Residue, then its C-alpha position, 0 to 999 in steps of 0.5 A: m146473220f151468217t151466209l155462205p160465200t157465192r164462191q169458195s176456195g178450194a181450202r174453203r171446200r174442204i173446211v166446210p164439209a169437215l165443219f158440218l161433220g163435226v156439228a153432226l157428230v157433236t149433234a149425235l153425241v148429245g143425243l146419246p145420253q137421252a136415247s141410252h136413258a130410254a133405252d135403260f128406263p127405268t133405273r130408280p123409283i118412279r113418283l106418281v103424283v095425285g094432286y088431292t089428299p089421301g082418300g079420293s078417287n084419284d088417290i084410290v086408283a093411284r094406289i091400286i095400280a102403283g104396285p102392279l105398275g112398278e111389278a111391270l116395269g121392274t121398279s117401285v112406284v110410290v104415290e105421292n099426294r100434292p093437294g091444292a087448287s082442286g088438283a092443279m098444284g099436283a099437275d103443275h108440279v109434274a108439268k114442270s118436272a124433268p121429262d124422263g118418266y120419273t115423275l107421272l101425274a094420276a089424274s081425273a077430268s077435274p085438274v086437266v080438263i075442267t079446273p083450267h076453265t074454272l079457276p083463274k091463272i092455271p100455271f100449266d097448259t093441259l094441251t102443251d104441258f102433258r103427254p097422256i099415257n093411257t086411261v085406267g078406268l070410268t066412273p060416275e058421280a054420285i049424289a048422296i045424303g047423310s043422316r041429316l035428311k030424311v028424303k029417300t029419293l032425288a025427286e024428293l031432294l029437289a022437292l026439298t031444295r024448292t022450299q029451303d036451303v040443302t047444303l052439298a059437299s064436294s072435294g074442292n072448288g073447280g073440280l068435276p063434283h063442283l061442276t056436277i052441283e052446279l049443273l044440278i042447281q041449274a037443272s032443279r033451279g032449287r036452293i042448293v048451296h055448295v060447300p066446298y072442302k079440301g079433299a074427299a075425306p073431310a067432305m064425307a066426314d062432315t056429311i056423315a057427321g050431319h054437318v052438311d046435307g049431302i054430297v056430290m063426289d066421284l063414286p069411289p071414295l063414297f062407295p064403301s060408306i054407301q054399302q055400309g049404310t053411313l051414306k045413302a045414295l039417291a043417284v049416280t050420273s052415269q048413262k045407266r045404273f052402276e052395276m055394283l049398285p044396281d038399286v040406285p037410280t040414274a039422275q037421268e031418271q029424275l032429270p033427263g039428259f043429266e050425265v056426268t062421267n069421270w075417268m082416270g088417266v096417267f100422264a108425263p111431262a111434255k117432251t118425254p120420249d117416245a120410248v119411255v111413253d111407249q113403255l109406260n103405256a105398255a106396262l099400264v095397259k098390262v096392269v089394267a088387264r090383270e084380273d086382280v087389278k080389274a077386280q080391285l077397281l070395280k070394288a072401288a067403283m071404277v070401271p076398268s078402261v083403257m084406250a087403244s094407244p097413247d095418241a088416242f088418249r091424247r086426242f080424247v083429252a083434247e076433246e074433254f078439254k074443248r067440251w067441258g070449257a064450252l059447258v063452263k062458258e055456256k053455263n057461266i060456271s066459276a070455281a068462285n061459286 
């Protein structure tokens, strides 16, 4: 351990301040590239990573905002799908990327605040490995059926589950759709069998084809099929009926207190400079405020929504992480179910 002597000669008194000055100068010079980088950001394309296959709500929203976000930042934003482990593989890739603002994560609640509680050995820490930038929108889960069942309401579906097995597809183990199915099983006490798929698209395809009875999913990927009539929505899990589907009741109308709302947000790796985060946040807020983007989000069954600041979003994510973690523990819900 280095200790300063109690008494110094005149030479030492002259050398030590010079030494400290040299260290300070080196430190300042080392900091220059990062400061310059933040000031020049962005100078190349940005990757917006989605931890799921194309066609799910994370992917749909990412592709809606990618072009406008690139316009706002003066560069191109490219959506990159890295599916696996209910979105955790894509999230981990971003968490371990350089904290320079050029690799971002577009994520819903599933990969960042639910999967860490329902899957073992998650290789990242949501609360320390990311810098939340802001939200983009909110959406409920939808409970829908294909042509295999002839029930017309959620009440009829739940009654059927008390006499026979009913299969419900999701986009994968450990995500919000899976958690919603587990809550539905506990609320109904019925014989509901969860069938996980590797993404929304194959789950929807098998439901429409009649290979499974129904599906629980974020509303955006199901919305076109519901409008076309190839899937029948029995309920949405929002507090109120969704404005784009006014004839579809809420799950609460049959199961009081049954409410699940998903959100979509953008995250950067931890240690991304404040100046870069602020620039990304300003661009994202500007994008979500655009009338054409709001119209596209609503058409995709996502209600446009941003928070007051990245710090507000950070606090929200911490609250969501705690809330869902407590619920998973209380209900003993596992991705292995």
